[in-house]
N, C-alpha and C positions, 0 to 999 in steps of 0.2 A: 255476273251472275254468279249464284248462292250455288253450291253444288252440295246436294243432299246426299248423305255418306251412309247406303246397309249397311249393313253390321260387320258381314263378310269383306266390303269393299276397305272399310274404317282396318281393322287386320290386316289385309294385305298393303294399305298404304305405308301403316307403323312398323313392320317388318321386313320392308322392302322385296314385299310377293314378288316373284318374274309373272304370274298367275297376272296381275292387275294390267291391263291393259296399257302400253304407249300414249291414247290419245286421253285412258282417263290421269294417268300419272304427270300428262303434260297440263290436262286444265285445275290439274292441284296444285302441281308449282304455282302457275302462273297465279303473281300478287294481284291480279286483279279480280281473280273470283274470292268469294267469302265459300270458306268448307266446314260445314258444320256436320252436327252426327244428332239424332236424334236419344233422348234420354234412354229411350223404348230401346234402341239399340243396344244402349249401355248395358241396359235390364236382362236383355234377350242373352248378354255376351258373356255377364258373369253368372248367369244360372245355369248356361253349359257348362261355363269351366268351373264353378264351385266342385257339378256333377259330375267334376270326367269328362266330361262330353271336346273340349275344349283346351285347346292347348293358346294361351294368349294371358297376357300379362298381367303381376299380383295386381296393378297399383295401377290399372287403365286411364282412372284420372289425370295419374300424373303425365305419363305417358300421349296423351292430350293435347294436355296444356302445356309440355315443350313442345308437341309437332302443332302448334296455336294453331288448335283444332277447337269452333265453340259450341259447347254445348248447349240446346235445347231442351225448355222444357216443354210436358206437355199440361194446355189449356185444356177446363171443361170443354169450350166448344170444339179442339180438338181430337174429343175422344165423344161430343155429338156426332163429328163428319164423318168419324172413322167407320162407327158403326152404321151412317148412314150406306155407304159406300157400297153397290152391288157385289153379291157376294164373287165376282173371280178372282177371288187370293180368299182364302177362307186365315190365315195363318193373320194374327192379331198384329201381330208387331210389325208386317208389313203393312198390315192397314193403317197403319197409325202414321209411315213414313208417306201414304199414298196421300192423305188426310192433311200433313203438315208441308209436302210437293204443294201440295195445292194450295195453299195458304198464302207463304212465300215465294210463291211462283216460283223454285226453285225447283234442279235438275237435278235426278237420282241415282245414283251412282253406283250399279246391280249388275250383279250378271243373273239377274232375275227378269225370268221373259215373261213373267205374268202380270210384271207393271204396266207392260205394251197398251193393256186391255185395260186403262186406265187414263183418263185424262191430265197425262204430265209426262211432260221433258224426261227421257232414258238415255245418261249418255253408261255407257259399256262399261262395266270395270277390269 
């Protein structure tokens, strides 16, 4: 199974935050699952970190590499798919995650309930 981490789920996983649900932890620890993060989530986190709105690792890429999480690029196909989604969610970062999850048949690991309005599988972070 492919697990696509939302930005907050990524931070919770990297920092061993107790807010991350036990089912999510077990799934992320399961070697049978592929854990991935979108470049869009990294962009979102870095924007917030640089603007002082978020406490996140300075070298997020190194932290991800150490955790053996794969980073996914955004393709033109993903951009078009995200733009064509119904407007259940106005956050462009999250809309991209929906498009990626649909393309990869991935499970989105998130606490954001809006993902449930789309045709994607969700694991509560």
